[in-house]
N, C-alpha and C positions, 0 to 999 in steps of 0.2 A: 650467567644467571640460570639456574635450573629450578623450573616451576611445574614439573609434570608435563603432560602431553597437551595442556591448554594453552601453551605458549607457541605463537607463530611469528615468524619474521615478517616485518612490513613488506619487504621486497617481494614476498610471495603474493602480496595483496594488491601490488600496484596494478592499477587499471580500474579499481573499485573505489568509489568515493569514500572519503573519510566518514561521512554521515551514514553510509551503508554499513561500513565497518562497525562503527559505534552502535548501531542497532542490531548487529549480528547475534548478539547474545544478551541475557538479562544484565550482565555486568561485563564491561569491556574496560580493560585497563592498559593505557599506552604507556610504555616505559622506555628507557634507554637500557643499554647493556649494563649499566652501573646502578640502575634503580632497584632498591630492595623493597619489594612488596610481599615478603613472605608473611607477615601478620595478616595482610588483607586476604591473601590466598588461603592461609590456614582458617580464617574466619568464614570465608565462602565455602571451603570444603566441609567444615564443620556444620555449616548451616544448609548445606546442599543446594546452594544457589549456583545455577550455571554461569560460568564465566569464561571470559577468554583474555589472555594477555598478548598484547601486540608489541613486539620489540622493534624499536625503530632505531636502527644503527646510524651513525654519522659518517660512515666510511664512503658511501656513495653519494653522488649528486641527487639522486632519485631519492634517497631517504632524507637527505637535508631538505630538500624541496617538500617532501611529505611532512616533515616536522614543521616547517615554517607554515604551511597550510593549517595544520593542526593548532599551531599557536594562534594563527589569525582567527580561526574558527571559534576558538574558546577564549581568546584574550587572556591566556594563562601561559606564561613562559617556562613553567617548570614541569618536571616529570615526577611522579606519575600524573597523568590525566585520566580520570576516572568518570565512566558514564554509566548511568543506571537507566535501563529502558530507553536508550538513545539520547537521554539527556546529560549534559555535562553538569557533574556536581562539584569538581575541584580535585584536591589531591587526597592525601592519607588522612589528615585531620578532618576534612569534609565527609570523607567515607565513614569514619567512626562517629562523627556527629549526625549522620543521616538518621532520621526518625525511624527507619525500619531496622536499624542495627543496634542492639544494645551490646556493647563489648563484654561486659561481664555483670553477673548479678551477685548476690551475697555469697554464693558458693563458687565464685570465680569460674563460672561456665558461661560460655557464649550464649546468648539468646537471640531469637529472631521473632520479630512481632507478625510475620505473615510474608506474603509475596511482596517483593520490593515495588514501590509505587513510583 
């Protein structure tokens, strides 16, 4: 998955708590190697909202343990898992339903109601 330089492998963050990682940027998206979040990233780039994508592989025990902890923390078993200002909001549908994001207006342009709350 190629998402610009805002993507970091979870293995490089091992030792930090998932809560700290989730609070490390205005929007943090936990993904697997197969998760497609291009529309979310496109929206965040367009709206100039700071974000970080954390890729959690399943090839190592540490990554699998990290995913299990994330799943326990959020009670959400699917990827992506999206946090806004450190608060878990859900996945892709919940992101686009968030009150601060208006995916498209009448001119088919993304809109943003202000800083994410």
